[in-house]
FISEVO-436012 format. One record per residue (C-alpha): residue in three letters; x, y, z; residue number from 1. Coordinates in steps of 0.5 Angstrom, whole numbers, plus 500, padded with zeros to 3 digits. Layout:
+---------+-----+-----+-----+-----+
: residuo :  xx :  yy :  zz : num :
+---------+-----+-----+-----+-----+
:     ala :   X :   Y :   Z : NUM :
...
+---------+-----+-----+-----+-----+
//
This chain:
+---------+-----+-----+-----+-----+
: residuo :  xx :  yy :  zz : num :
+---------+-----+-----+-----+-----+
:     met : 592 : 770 : 173 :   1 :
:     pro : 593 : 766 : 166 :   2 :
:     leu : 589 : 768 : 160 :   3 :
:     leu : 584 : 763 : 160 :   4 :
:     ser : 581 : 760 : 153 :   5 :
:     pro : 574 : 759 : 151 :   6 :
:     glu : 574 : 752 : 153 :   7 :
:     ile : 577 : 753 : 160 :   8 :
:     asn : 572 : 758 : 161 :   9 :
:     val : 566 : 754 : 159 :  10 :
:     leu : 569 : 748 : 164 :  11 :
:     glu : 570 : 753 : 170 :  12 :
:     lys : 563 : 756 : 169 :  13 :
:     ile : 560 : 749 : 169 :  14 :
:     cys : 564 : 747 : 175 :  15 :
:     thr : 562 : 753 : 179 :  16 :
:     lys : 555 : 751 : 177 :  17 :
:     val : 555 : 744 : 179 :  18 :
:     ser : 559 : 745 : 185 :  19 :
:     lys : 554 : 748 : 189 :  20 :
:     ile : 549 : 742 : 187 :  21 :
:     ile : 555 : 737 : 190 :  22 :
:     ile : 556 : 742 : 196 :  23 :
:     arg : 549 : 742 : 198 :  24 :
:     asp : 548 : 735 : 197 :  25 :
:     phe : 554 : 733 : 201 :  26 :
:     gly : 551 : 737 : 207 :  27 :
:     glu : 545 : 732 : 207 :  28 :
:     ile : 550 : 726 : 207 :  29 :
:     glu : 551 : 726 : 214 :  30 :
:     lys : 543 : 725 : 216 :  31 :
:     leu : 543 : 720 : 211 :  32 :
:     gln : 548 : 716 : 214 :  33 :
:     val : 544 : 714 : 220 :  34 :
:     ser : 538 : 713 : 216 :  35 :
:     lys : 535 : 706 : 215 :  36 :
:     lys : 535 : 707 : 207 :  37 :
:     gly : 542 : 709 : 207 :  38 :
:     pro : 545 : 714 : 202 :  39 :
:     gly : 546 : 710 : 196 :  40 :
:     asp : 540 : 712 : 192 :  41 :
:     phe : 541 : 719 : 194 :  42 :
:     val : 548 : 719 : 192 :  43 :
:     thr : 546 : 716 : 185 :  44 :
:     lys : 541 : 721 : 184 :  45 :
:     thr : 546 : 726 : 185 :  46 :
:     asp : 551 : 723 : 180 :  47 :
:     gln : 546 : 723 : 175 :  48 :
:     lys : 543 : 730 : 177 :  49 :
:     val : 550 : 733 : 176 :  50 :
:     glu : 552 : 729 : 170 :  51 :
:     lys : 545 : 732 : 167 :  52 :
:     val : 547 : 739 : 168 :  53 :
:     ile : 554 : 738 : 166 :  54 :
:     ile : 552 : 735 : 159 :  55 :
:     glu : 546 : 741 : 158 :  56 :
:     glu : 551 : 746 : 159 :  57 :
:     leu : 556 : 743 : 155 :  58 :
:     glu : 551 : 742 : 149 :  59 :
:     lys : 549 : 750 : 150 :  60 :
:     ala : 556 : 752 : 150 :  61 :
:     arg : 559 : 747 : 144 :  62 :
:     pro : 553 : 745 : 140 :  63 :
:     gly : 555 : 738 : 136 :  64 :
:     tyr : 561 : 736 : 141 :  65 :
:     gly : 560 : 729 : 143 :  66 :
:     phe : 561 : 726 : 150 :  67 :
:     ile : 563 : 720 : 154 :  68 :
:     ala : 560 : 720 : 161 :  69 :
:     glu : 560 : 715 : 166 :  70 :
:     glu : 552 : 715 : 167 :  71 :
:     ser : 550 : 717 : 160 :  72 :
:     gly : 555 : 713 : 156 :  73 :
:     glu : 557 : 715 : 149 :  74 :
:     arg : 554 : 720 : 145 :  75 :
:     lys : 557 : 721 : 138 :  76 :
:     gly : 557 : 729 : 136 :  77 :
:     asp : 558 : 731 : 129 :  78 :
:     lys : 565 : 734 : 130 :  79 :
:     glu : 571 : 731 : 132 :  80 :
:     phe : 571 : 734 : 139 :  81 :
:     asn : 569 : 729 : 145 :  82 :
:     trp : 568 : 731 : 152 :  83 :
:     ile : 570 : 726 : 157 :  84 :
:     ile : 565 : 727 : 164 :  85 :
:     asp : 566 : 724 : 171 :  86 :
:     pro : 561 : 728 : 175 :  87 :
:     ile : 563 : 725 : 182 :  88 :
:     asp : 570 : 722 : 182 :  89 :
:     gly : 571 : 719 : 189 :  90 :
:     thr : 563 : 717 : 189 :  91 :
:     ser : 565 : 712 : 195 :  92 :
:     asn : 568 : 718 : 199 :  93 :
:     phe : 562 : 722 : 197 :  94 :
:     met : 557 : 717 : 200 :  95 :
:     his : 561 : 716 : 206 :  96 :
:     gly : 561 : 723 : 208 :  97 :
:     ile : 569 : 724 : 206 :  98 :
:     pro : 570 : 730 : 203 :  99 :
:     his : 575 : 728 : 198 : 100 :
:     phe : 572 : 727 : 191 : 101 :
:     ala : 572 : 732 : 184 : 102 :
:     ile : 568 : 733 : 178 : 103 :
:     ser : 573 : 731 : 172 : 104 :
:     ile : 572 : 733 : 165 : 105 :
:     gly : 577 : 732 : 159 : 106 :
:     leu : 576 : 735 : 152 : 107 :
:     glu : 579 : 731 : 146 : 108 :
:     lys : 580 : 732 : 139 : 109 :
:     asn : 580 : 727 : 134 : 110 :
:     lys : 582 : 722 : 140 : 111 :
:     glu : 587 : 726 : 143 : 112 :
:     leu : 586 : 730 : 149 : 113 :
:     ile : 587 : 737 : 149 : 114 :
:     ala : 584 : 740 : 155 : 115 :
:     gly : 582 : 738 : 162 : 116 :
:     met : 579 : 740 : 169 : 117 :
:     ile : 579 : 737 : 175 : 118 :
:     cys : 575 : 741 : 181 : 119 :
:     asp : 575 : 739 : 188 : 120 :
:     pro : 569 : 743 : 190 : 121 :
:     ile : 570 : 742 : 198 : 122 :
:     lys : 577 : 745 : 198 : 123 :
:     asn : 575 : 750 : 193 : 124 :
:     glu : 581 : 748 : 188 : 125 :
:     thr : 581 : 747 : 181 : 126 :
:     phe : 586 : 744 : 177 : 127 :
:     tyr : 586 : 745 : 169 : 128 :
:     ala : 591 : 744 : 163 : 129 :
:     glu : 591 : 745 : 155 : 130 :
:     lys : 595 : 742 : 151 : 131 :
:     gly : 602 : 746 : 150 : 132 :
:     arg : 600 : 751 : 155 : 133 :
:     gly : 602 : 748 : 162 : 134 :
:     ser : 598 : 746 : 168 : 135 :
:     tyr : 595 : 750 : 173 : 136 :
:     leu : 592 : 750 : 180 : 137 :
:     asn : 587 : 756 : 181 : 138 :
:     asn : 591 : 762 : 178 : 139 :
:     arg : 598 : 759 : 179 : 140 :
:     arg : 602 : 755 : 175 : 141 :
:     ile : 604 : 748 : 177 : 142 :
:     arg : 609 : 743 : 176 : 143 :
:     val : 611 : 736 : 178 : 144 :
:     ser : 616 : 735 : 184 : 145 :
:     ala : 623 : 734 : 183 : 146 :
:     arg : 624 : 729 : 188 : 147 :
:     lys : 629 : 723 : 187 : 148 :
:     lys : 630 : 720 : 193 : 149 :
:     leu : 626 : 714 : 195 : 150 :
:     asp : 625 : 715 : 202 : 151 :
:     glu : 622 : 722 : 201 : 152 :
:     met : 617 : 720 : 196 : 153 :
:     ile : 609 : 719 : 197 : 154 :
:     gly : 606 : 714 : 192 : 155 :
:     leu : 599 : 713 : 191 : 156 :
:     tyr : 595 : 707 : 189 : 157 :
:     gly : 588 : 705 : 187 : 158 :
:     cys : 585 : 699 : 190 : 159 :
:     pro : 581 : 694 : 185 : 160 :
:     pro : 574 : 692 : 186 : 161 :
:     met : 574 : 686 : 190 : 162 :
:     leu : 572 : 682 : 185 : 163 :
:     lys : 578 : 683 : 181 : 164 :
:     val : 583 : 682 : 188 : 165 :
:     glu : 584 : 674 : 187 : 166 :
:     ser : 587 : 675 : 180 : 167 :
:     asn : 590 : 682 : 182 : 168 :
:     lys : 597 : 683 : 183 : 169 :
:     ile : 596 : 689 : 187 : 170 :
:     phe : 598 : 686 : 194 : 171 :
:     asp : 605 : 684 : 191 : 172 :
:     gln : 606 : 691 : 188 : 173 :
:     leu : 604 : 694 : 195 : 174 :
:     lys : 609 : 689 : 198 : 175 :
:     leu : 615 : 691 : 193 : 176 :
:     ala : 613 : 698 : 194 : 177 :
:     ser : 613 : 699 : 201 : 178 :
:     lys : 620 : 696 : 202 : 179 :
:     gln : 623 : 702 : 199 : 180 :
:     ile : 618 : 707 : 199 : 181 :
:     his : 614 : 707 : 206 : 182 :
:     lys : 609 : 713 : 205 : 183 :
:     leu : 604 : 710 : 200 : 184 :
:     arg : 597 : 712 : 200 : 185 :
:     asn : 590 : 710 : 198 : 186 :
:     tyr : 585 : 717 : 198 : 187 :
:     gly : 580 : 714 : 193 : 188 :
:     ser : 579 : 719 : 188 : 189 :
:     ala : 584 : 717 : 181 : 190 :
:     ala : 582 : 724 : 178 : 191 :
:     leu : 585 : 728 : 185 : 192 :
:     asp : 591 : 723 : 185 : 193 :
:     phe : 593 : 725 : 178 : 194 :
:     ala : 592 : 732 : 180 : 195 :
:     tyr : 596 : 731 : 186 : 196 :
:     val : 602 : 728 : 182 : 197 :
:     ala : 601 : 734 : 177 : 198 :
:     ser : 602 : 739 : 183 : 199 :
:     gly : 608 : 736 : 186 : 200 :
:     arg : 604 : 734 : 192 : 201 :
:     ala : 605 : 726 : 191 : 202 :
:     asp : 611 : 723 : 187 : 203 :
:     phe : 607 : 717 : 183 : 204 :
:     ala : 601 : 713 : 183 : 205 :
:     trp : 599 : 707 : 179 : 206 :
:     tyr : 592 : 703 : 177 : 207 :
:     asp : 590 : 697 : 173 : 208 :
:     his : 582 : 698 : 173 : 209 :
:     leu : 581 : 705 : 171 : 210 :
:     asn : 575 : 707 : 166 : 211 :
:     tyr : 577 : 713 : 161 : 212 :
:     trp : 573 : 718 : 165 : 213 :
:     asp : 577 : 717 : 171 : 214 :
:     phe : 583 : 719 : 168 : 215 :
:     ala : 582 : 723 : 162 : 216 :
:     ala : 582 : 730 : 165 : 217 :
:     gly : 588 : 728 : 169 : 218 :
:     lys : 592 : 725 : 164 : 219 :
:     ile : 593 : 732 : 160 : 220 :
:     ile : 594 : 736 : 167 : 221 :
:     leu : 599 : 731 : 169 : 222 :
:     leu : 603 : 731 : 162 : 223 :
:     glu : 603 : 739 : 162 : 224 :
:     ala : 606 : 739 : 169 : 225 :
:     gly : 612 : 735 : 166 : 226 :
:     gly : 610 : 728 : 169 : 227 :
:     ser : 610 : 721 : 165 : 228 :
:     ile : 605 : 716 : 164 : 229 :
:     thr : 606 : 709 : 161 : 230 :
:     asp : 603 : 702 : 162 : 231 :
:     phe : 607 : 697 : 168 : 232 :
:     gln : 612 : 695 : 163 : 233 :
:     gly : 614 : 703 : 161 : 234 :
:     lys : 611 : 703 : 154 : 235 :
:     gly : 605 : 708 : 152 : 236 :
:     leu : 598 : 707 : 154 : 237 :
:     thr : 594 : 703 : 149 : 238 :
:     asp : 587 : 700 : 151 : 239 :
:     gln : 590 : 696 : 157 : 240 :
:     lys : 588 : 699 : 164 : 241 :
:     asp : 595 : 698 : 167 : 242 :
:     met : 598 : 705 : 168 : 243 :
:     phe : 604 : 708 : 172 : 244 :
:     leu : 605 : 716 : 173 : 245 :
:     ser : 610 : 720 : 176 : 246 :
:     asn : 614 : 726 : 176 : 247 :
:     ser : 619 : 723 : 171 : 248 :
:     his : 625 : 723 : 175 : 249 :
:     ile : 624 : 716 : 178 : 250 :
:     his : 619 : 713 : 173 : 251 :
:     asp : 624 : 708 : 170 : 252 :
:     glu : 627 : 706 : 177 : 253 :
:     leu : 620 : 705 : 180 : 254 :
:     leu : 617 : 701 : 175 : 255 :
:     lys : 623 : 696 : 176 : 256 :
:     ile : 621 : 696 : 184 : 257 :
:     ile : 614 : 696 : 184 : 258 :
:     phe : 613 : 691 : 177 : 259 :
:     asn : 619 : 687 : 178 : 260 :
+---------+-----+-----+-----+-----+
//
């Protein structure tokens, strides 16, 4: 078992606590699916409830830290640290009773990501990393895959919101990718996609519509596992949302194939 830092210990305890709330509420989704009201309002309340608990626990553990959260927005602290919080990444999956979603919490210092945790409460899997200390899944070290052959790879992608589809090139990208990589998947949780590339379960992924809380924890986990992340032109990420991540071995080659 790797020696956990105080920050990772804090995140582990919080994820354990809110996982119980999420699992309990997820058990109610099946009943709500067949109700006239539907699960939408219930899921929104779960999101808000989980985020509230996360923020309360983080403020107790680290007074003065700021945060950027999906539901609550941004609150500036009096220190150089910020928590980046997504209480349930993969909300649509959660709403439909699909057991593939995660809690995602990143930590930045002076705008640089230094730690992150992605917790899948249903599968009891916790991915985490700290800058300079590697990435882990539960108690074992993880690394990106070493695959280089296109016909052996799995690629992940996220569909943009329907309002963006008309002006979005996702379908052209899928067409180009599928000519040489036949195993493409859309799982519905960007955080877990990052974790899966970091742990070698998948080899690459791309998105053009993520918010910071969707990928903050995943980015540090990916980088500490040996992965690469750039925009669609192979340049470093700035404020734009185009992002392509991979196991590093085939990064440039795939950029040319998908974003020709």
